[in-house]
N, C-alpha and C positions, 0 to 999 in steps of 0.2 A: 972712533964709535965703536962701543960693543957691541958683536953680536949677539943674539938673543937665542938661548938654546934652553938644556933641559938638563945642566948642570949645577946651576943654584941648587943651594941645600935648599930639601921641601919644608922644615923650619921657618924660613924665611916668608912662606907664603901665610897672605894674611888670609883671616878668618869673616866666615860670617858672623852676625849678631842675633842670632835667635835665642830668647832666653830658655827654649828647649833644646838642653848642650845634644843631645844626642841627635838631633838634626844639622848642629854645627859637624860635629863629628861625621855624621856620614856625608857631608856636604866635602868635608876636608880629605876624607877618605876617597867618594866616589865621583864627586863632584853634581852630581845632583840627591835628591831626594819625596817622601814623598809624605805630606805634611802628617802629621795624624788623625786632625780632623777635618772631614770636608767641609763645604760652605754649604749653608742650604739651601733648598728646594726654592724656597724665594729669592735667595740669591740669584740660583740661576736664572732664576725667570725674570726677573730685572734683567740680566746680562744679555738675554735673550731677546726682549724687549727694545735692548741698547739697539742690537744688531740688526733686527729687521725691521727698525724706524729708519737706519741710517740706506737701509737695501734698494728697502722704499722709495729712497730719493734718486741716489745712482744708479739702479738696475742691477740685473743679477750677471755678472759675469758669464759668461758663455763658454769659455777659451776652454775650459778642463783644466787648466793650470792649478795648481796652489796660488793663493789668494791675499797676501799681507795686508791688511787697511793702511796699513801707513802709507800706501802706495800709492790711497786712492789721489787721485784729483784734485778735487773738490777743496780744501785746504780747511775752509767753514767747516764741513764734516768729519775734517780728522778731529778737529778740536773737537768738534762735540763728545766722538768717542774717546778722545785722551780723557774730555773732562769728567765723561759721565760712568767711565773704567774709573776711575777713582774715587766719585763720589761714591760706588756701589760699594767699593771694595776696599778705600782705606778704613774706614771706620771697624774692617774684618782685621785686616793684617797689621795695621800700626800697634796694636798690642803687644804683639808678638816675637816684637824686635824690644833689646832694651832700650832703657830711655836713653833720648838725644843721639839715637844711631839711626838705623833704617826706617826710611819712610816711605809710602805711596807716592810717586811723584804723576801717575797717571797710567794708561792701558792703550788697549790695542784689542784687534781679531784678526786667526788668520781661519781661510776657509783653506778644506780639501774636499772637493766634488768626489764624486763618484765618476770617476775616469783613471784610464790607463797612465794619461801623460802629468797628472798629479804627483807622481813621487818626487820626492824632493833628496837628493843627494848628499852625502856624510860632507857637513860645515860644520864652520863653530861661528857663534853670531861676532860681528862688526864691535870692536872694541870702544865700550862710550865713556869708561871711568878708567883714572889711572890706577890698571892693577897693579901695579907696583906698592900701591897703598890700600885698598879696597877690591874684593871679590865682587866684581860685575855679577847678581844674578835677577833673574824672574822670574815669575809666578804664572804656568801654565796650567789653565781650567778647563777642562774639555764638558761645552754645555751637552755634550750625547755621550756615552759611553762610547768609548773608545780603545780599541781593538785592532787585532792585524787584519782583520778583514777590511776595516777603514783609514788602514791607514796611521797607528797610533806610532808616537815618537819609538824610535829604538836610537839605546845610549850607548858609549863605547866608556866604562867604567876608568876613572882614573886620569885620564885620558886632559882633561884639562889639568895636569901637571905640568905639559911640557912649554910652559912659558913662553909660547909664542904673542905678548902681551900688547902689541899690536896690529892690529887687523882692519884693513881699512874695507870699506864697504862692499867697495867695486871689485874685487880683488881675492881668491880663494887663496884662502891661509893652509891648503895639505896637499902635499904634492899627490902622483897618482896611486902611488903605491898605498898608502895610507888610508886614502880613501877604500881601498880596496878592502884592504885588513878588516877597517871600519866595519864596511857592506856586511864581511862573514862572522865578525865578534861582536858586535851590540847586541845590547841585550833590548826585548823590546819593554815596554815599561804600558800597561793595559790598564787604563781608569776608567770606575764610571762617574757619570755627569755628578760635577762638583765638588770633587776630588783634587786635590792640590797638589802640583810636582815644582818642583824648586828648580831649578836647573842655573846652572854657573855659565856663562856665556863662554868660560871657555876649554867647556865640555865636548864633545865631538857629538852628534845626533841626527841622524836624516829619521824621514819616514818614507815606506815604501805605497805603490798608486792608493789608493782608495776602490776597494774594487766591490764596495756597496751601493747599491743605488740610491746612499741619501749623502747630503753633503757632511761634512763632519767638521765641527766650529768651536775652535776654542777660544778664550778671553785672554789674553796676554796683560799683567799684573807687573808695568813697570816700578820700580826701587831705586831711590837713591841714596848709596851710604852717607856717612855722616862727614862731612867738609869736602865734600868733591862733586867739581863742577863736571858738569857732562858734556864728552867730547867728542870730538868728528877729527878722523885720521884720515886726508888725502895724501892717496895715492899717488907716486912717480909718475905721473899720465897712464897708468892702469899698470904697469907692468910687474911683474909676479914678487918682482924683488930691488930693493931699493929704497930710499931714505922720505917715512910720510911726514907729513907734517902735522901737527896734532895743535887742533886749535880747541880753545873753550869755548860751547857755544851758548851754553844754558837749557831750558827746559825748552824753552820756546821752537827751535829750530826742530823738535821731536817731535812737538806737540804739535805744528802746524807748518812747518817751514820745509821750501823745497832740497829730499832727501836724496834726488838723483844728480842733479848737477847746482848745491849750493851756490849762494853765496857767501862766502865766506872773510871776514873781516882780518886785513892784516893786521889791526893790533891785537887779536883775540890770539893770534900766533904764541904757545908756548914753550912747543918745543920742535923737533926734529929727532925723527930714532929710526933706526933700522927696523925693514922686515923682510922675511920671505917666506918660504914654504916651510910647511913644519916636513920632518922626513921620517922614514923608520925608523933611525938612531935616535929622534925626539922620542919620537913617543916609544922605543923601549924601554929608553930612560928614565919616562914617566912612568908606566906601568910596573918598571922595577922598584920602586919604590911602591907602592901597592899595600 
């Protein structure tokens, strides 16, 4: 099996499918981009209403930690959020892409309460598509202004080119040296409510603690690239290096399935692929091509 690393040619990287070529170029170079037009105040209000309606049913979490709605135990509410975000944002974002390419498949929310333990360490998102073929992107839309004091996102430009394309959700993808570097060198992205940040799932990002006295909530818009199945990478018993089993699981698992201890159909196993922690050598090679 071929070990993943950063030695492959930059030109082999897949590209995004925005009609605005400037966004595609920025995604290719940086791994993230801010769309030129924010969503309307009415759209932000609709997303807030959806979020608040679900919170009214499950109750507000008082742990003080960062909380993604994908971890809500009520699967029916997970599905309601997924479908609701798609209904609100699909008509807005689908037209931004070339025909018959990327479409909105669903969505979720992330909550960062005003608490010292709400920080998120540097990480990459789990791989949910075949990243040898397509870029795995999502849209991040803050529902209030997002700034350093309330724990906005920090991203490390160019880190999406490390080529660690298999990232199981239960395993860190970065070694400690890379994480420390990212803490010191990532750049903050401060956004007004309704601005839209496009994020390559492979770019390293983190957020400091929310030191304000109000919750910071953002909507996440999940996108599906052309002719791709949504995937789940099962680690080798949670070890930091091994061979992951890759399953085609479809949208329903992310819409309302058990993402913590999933039941995976052996018939959906499509490949086995090595994974490991990304090192400074991987990161330095990726940043050298910036």
